[in-house]
C-alpha positions in Angstrom: 24.8 -14.7 -19.1 25.9 -12.9 -15.9 26.8 -14.9 -12.9 24.2 -14.9 -10.1 24.9 -15.3 -6.4 23.2 -18.3 -4.8 19.5 -18.3 -4.2 19.8 -17.3 -0.6 21.5 -14.0 -1.5 19.9 -13.0 -4.8 18.8 -9.4 -4.8 16.0 -9.9 -7.4 13.4 -12.5 -8.3 11.4 -13.1 -11.5 7.8 -13.7 -10.3 5.1 -15.3 -12.3 1.6 -14.6 -10.7 -1.3 -17.0 -11.2 -4.1 -15.6 -13.4 -6.7 -17.5 -11.5 -5.7 -18.0 -7.9 -4.9 -14.9 -5.8 -1.6 -15.3 -3.9 -0.3 -18.2 -6.0 2.9 -17.5 -7.8 6.3 -19.0 -8.8 9.4 -17.0 -8.3 13.1 -17.6 -9.3 16.3 -15.8 -8.5 17.4 -13.4 -11.3 19.6 -10.4 -12.0 18.2 -6.8 -12.3 17.3 -7.4 -15.9 15.3 -10.6 -15.2 17.9 -13.1 -16.4 17.6 -16.4 -14.6 20.7 -18.6 -14.4 19.3 -22.0 -15.3 22.5 -23.7 -14.3 22.2 -22.4 -10.8 18.7 -23.8 -10.3 18.0 -27.2 -8.9 16.4 -29.7 -11.3 13.0 -29.2 -9.8 13.3 -25.4 -9.8 14.4 -25.5 -13.5 11.4 -27.6 -14.4 9.1 -25.2 -12.6 10.7 -22.2 -14.3 10.2 -23.8 -17.7 6.7 -24.8 -16.8 5.8 -21.2 -15.7 7.3 -19.7 -18.8 5.4 -22.1 -21.1 2.1 -21.2 -19.4 2.4 -17.4 -19.5 -1.0 -16.1 -20.7 -2.8 -19.4 -19.9 -2.0 -19.9 -16.2 0.5 -17.2 -15.2 0.9 -13.5 -15.9 4.0 -12.2 -17.7 6.8 -12.3 -15.2 7.9 -9.3 -13.3 11.3 -8.5 -11.8 11.1 -7.4 -8.2 13.5 -7.0 -5.3 13.9 -10.1 -3.1 12.6 -9.6 0.4 15.3 -10.8 2.8 
């Protein structure tokens, strides 16, 4: 797994959009290929990431990699 810079300087994010609530989403720092460094996430962020992944297709869309807006 490639090393990521800290959350404040990540160039990309993996974004899970809500299927039901417009504007609701979860996003996590990742590399250009969408790999999230779980070890770099806080416990809460890691839990939210795993939650979002588990609910793809039921609560969230398939995640998309996008540039982080600084």
